[in-house]
N, C-alpha and C positions, 0 to 999 in steps of 0.2 A: 711171709710174702716177700719176694725179692724186689729189688728196685725196679726191674723191668716190668714186672706184673703190676707193681704199684703205679708206675707211670702210665701203664695201659688203662688201669681202672680209673685213674684220676686225671686223664688227659684233658678234661674240661678245665683243669686248673692251670694248664700250661700257659695260657695268656696272662696269668697273674704271677708267673715266675716259678711255678713248680718244676723241679728238675730232679736228676738222680740223687744229688746230695741231700735235698729235702726229703726224698723218699727214704733214704737211708736213715736220716734222723727220726723219721716218723715210724719206722719199722717196729720198734717195741710197742708202740701204742696201737698199731694195726692188729697185733696179736690179741689185744684186749678188746677189740671190736670198736675202737674209737674212730672218729671220722676226721680227716684233715681238712683244713680250710684256712683262708687268709682273711684277716680282719680288715674290713674296708671302712669302718666307722665305729667310734666309741662314744657313748654318752650315757650318763647317769647309771653307771654300774652295769650297763648292758652293751652289747656290740652287735653289729651286723657282720656276718661271716659268709664269704662266698665259698661254696663247696661244690663237689661234683654233682650234688643233687639240687643245686640252686643256692640262693642266698637265704640264710636262716638268721633268726634272732637268738642270741645266746646270752646267758647270765655269766658274769665274771667273778662271782662270789668265792669260788674255790681258789682263785689265784690271789696271792698275798696282797691284801688291800692296804695295809698300813705302810708299805714301802713304795713311795712314788716312783721309784726307778724299776720296780718289778710288777707294776700293774700292766694289764693288757693294753696295748696301744695299736694305733693304725699301722699296718704293715706287718704285724706279727703273723707268723704261721702257728696255728693252734691245733690242739687235739680236742675234739668235741665228744661229749656224751651223746649217744645216738638216740636215746629214749627220752621221753618227758617233753613237757612244753611249759616254759621255754627250755631249750637245751642249755647245757652248762659247758663252759670252757674248763677242761681238766687242767691244762697247762699250756704254755707256749713253748715252741721249739727254740733252742739256743739261737740268739740273734747274731747275725753276721756283722751288722753295723747298728748303731743306735745314735740318734741325734738328741743330745741332752743339753738343756740350759738350766741356769739357776733361776729359781722362782723369785718373785719380788718380795716374798715373805721375809720377816726378820730372822726366821729359823734357817734361811738360806738352804732350802731343800732343792734337790735336783728334780727336774721335770722332763720326762722323756716325751719328745714330740713325734717321732716316727722311727720305725725299725726296719731293718733289712733294706736300706737305701743304697743304691749304686751311684746316683748323681744328685748332688745338692745344688739346686738352681737358686742363686741369690738374685732376686729381681730388684732392680734399682731404677727409679723413674728419672728420665731426663727432663721431666717437667719442672723439677726443682733442682736447686744447687746440690752438687754431689757432696755427700758426707763420707769422705774416704775413711775416717776412723770407724764409722759404723760398718762399712763394707769389710774392713779388716776384722772387726769383731765377729761378723757373720761367718767369714771365712775360717777364723780360728775354730769355731764350733763345728763347721763343716769338715775341716781336716781331721779334727779330733774324733768325729763320728766314724771315720773309716771310709766315708764316701768321697767321690771325686767332685770337688767344687766346680762351679761354672757360674760366671757373672753374666747376667743378661740385662743390658740397658734397654728398658722398655720405652715406649712412646717416642721412638726415634724420629717419627714424622714431625715432631715438634721442634726438631733441630735439623732443618732442611739443608743448611750449609755443610758441605762435606768436610771442609777444613776444620770447622768448629767441632763437628762430631768426631773427627780423627783425634783432635787434641784431648777430648774428653775420654776417649778410649785409652789413649796413652797414659793419662793420669791414673786411670783405674788399673791398667796393666802394671804400672810401677808399684802399686799397692797390692798387687795380687800375683806374685811370682809363681810360675808353674800352673796358672789358672787361665783357661780360655775365656776371653771376653767377647761377647757378641752384642751387636745392636739389633734390636727387633722392633718392628712396628706391627702390632696386631691389626692396626687400622688398614694398612695396605698390603700386609703379608710379607713385607721386606724382612729377610733374615730368618723366617720361620723354617724354611727347608733345612738350613744348616742346623738349627736347634733340634728339629725332629730327628735328623740323622744321628745327632750326638746322644740323644736319650732313648732311642728306640732299642727294644730288646732288654731293657733293665727297669729298675724302679727309680723314679726321680721324685724328689720332694721339692716343692715350690715354697721358697721362703722370702720374707721381706716385710717392710712396714705396710700399714694400711695406706692405700693410695698409690702403691707401687705398680699397680696394673696387673696384679697376679691373677685375678679372676678373669680379666679380659684375655690374658695370655693363656690361661688354662682352657678357655673356650676355643681359642684359636688352635691349640694343640689337639683338642678333642674333636674339633670340626663340628661343634654344636653348641648352642647356648645352654650349657649345663649349669654353670655357676652364675649367680646373680651379680650384676655389676651396678655400682653406684658412682655418681660423678664425684670428682675430687674438687677441693677448693682451689680456685685460681691463685689465691694469695700465697699459698705455700705448698701446693701440690699434694696435700694430705687428704685423706678421705676417711669415712667411717668404715668399721669392719664389715665387709661383705660376707666373707666366709666365717662361720661361727664354730665349725667343727672341722676336724681333719678327715678328709674324704679321699679314699683310694679309688681311682677310676682307670679303666683299661683304655689305652690309646689305640686309635684305629690302625696305626702303622706298626703296632707292636710295642710292648712295654706297658708300664702303668705309671700313673701320676698321682702323687699325694699333694693335695692343695691344703694349705694351712691358713689359719686366721692371721691377720696382720699382727706383727709382734712389736709392741711399744717398747718393751724391755727385753734386752738380749744379754742376760748375765752369763758370764763364763761359768763352767762347771768342770773343774779339774781338767783344764784344757792346755796344759803346758806344752805338750807335743804339737797341738794345733797352732798355738801362738808361735812356736819356733818355726813351723812350716810357713806361716804367713810372712814372717820376718827372716826368711832364710839367709838373706844377704848379711844381716846383722850377726847371725850365727857363724857365717864364714869369716867375717871380720874379727869376731871374738877369738877365733882360733889363732889370730896373729897378735893378740894382746900380750904384753910382757908377763902378766900374771894370769894363771889359769882360772882364778876365781874373780877376775876383774868385774866390777859392777858398772863400769863405763860411766863413772861419776867424776872422780878427780885423780884416779890412779895414773902414775906416769907410764908412758908407753902404751896407752890405750888406743888400739887401732880403730875402734868404733868412733870415738870422739875425733880422732884424726881424720877419718873419712868425712865426718860432718864439717870439720873446719876446712877441708879441701873441696867441699862442694860435691863430693861423690855420693854422700848419703844425706837425703833431706832431713833437716832437724825435726820436722813434723813426724817422720817415720820413727825416729828414735824416741820421741816423746810418747807416741802412740804405743810403741813396744813396751816402754817402761810402765805406762798406765795399765795395759792389759796384764803384764806379768805381776804387778802389784796386786791387781784385783784377783787374779787367779790364785796367787799365794795366800791371800786373805781368805778366800773361799775354802781352799784346801785346809787351812789352819783351823777354821771354824768347825770342820767336820772330822779332824784328826788331831787328837791331843798331843801325839808325839811331834807331828809337824808344827803344831801351834807353839809348843815349847821351843822348838828350834828357831822358829820365826822370831819369837820374843828375845831369845839370846842374840840373834843376829841384829835385831833392832837396837838392843842395848849396846852391842859391840860398836855398831855404826854411830850410835849416839855418843858414846865415850870417845870414839875417834874424832868425831866432829868437834866435840868440846875441847879436846886436846889440841886440835889444829887451830881452833879459835884462840885458845890461850897462847899458843906459840906465836900466832900472828900479832897478838897484842903485847907480846914481849914478857908474858908471865913465866914462861919456861925458858931455861937457858941450857 
């Protein structure tokens, strides 16, 4: 079956993102009599899949269950067995993008939250004090996924003063180079048109802490009360988890939205490229350092520390960068013996250098 005929036969999937490229990927499975579909919800080893024949319930037992990064997840395009009840997912098609975080378990496993995402919407409530470090953490994972990040400052109606709102946007923009920052009020609709135009025609995932207003924002984008909404605490702007599973829903203006549960923990998972993207200005400054392997600690001729001293780079940004890079290095080391050995050697080298510097300072070396 050619791509054009596949698109014709499965045109009902077009609102969910089916295109020529997916048809080409699916072609080998079409010859086996399998059915394409997109996963719109996963729970307890089964999933709901939207197909040209409607939404069906399918079992995921055939797909590698012991690897948390290879399980079927919301947003996957899959090949379904056509017979039996329930139907079975034979496999998922190669993912274009994947949003992965580290779990909170001591084994530091990765957990895939959503697949084949074009836009990663980081929802941040203006009802509470901005946590720029957490925004940077979300953005690092978003960039690493391959999606285009977007920060949406929700509950903008709670900050009626235009000057104050502008300052908050500027603070976030300084922490999010290359990322669009929007203020949105689902209450009065302010900013929704701009958001809809940005995410229409693709797949967007909605991320953020509980209480960030994600479900309210999702309802505003969907034009209906689809997601349950709970009140947040006035004292800190936090709320209970409203969404308990990841759901993929078609938007009335085109495109689809994946709503996710509020994330208390947002651990990095092999996100060095994403961290570098979030702190792009530090990367540019590092290219001006005297030493190519400068750690931006105490080396002479460090352009990064020089920018901090000159007030060009906020000290908070450098500390946040260091924290995320250390965390990412640790996660990678725990899952890769070779990298782990390199990290230990580097730590020993720095430790020895530090002790030598201290001895020199104390006059022990001449």
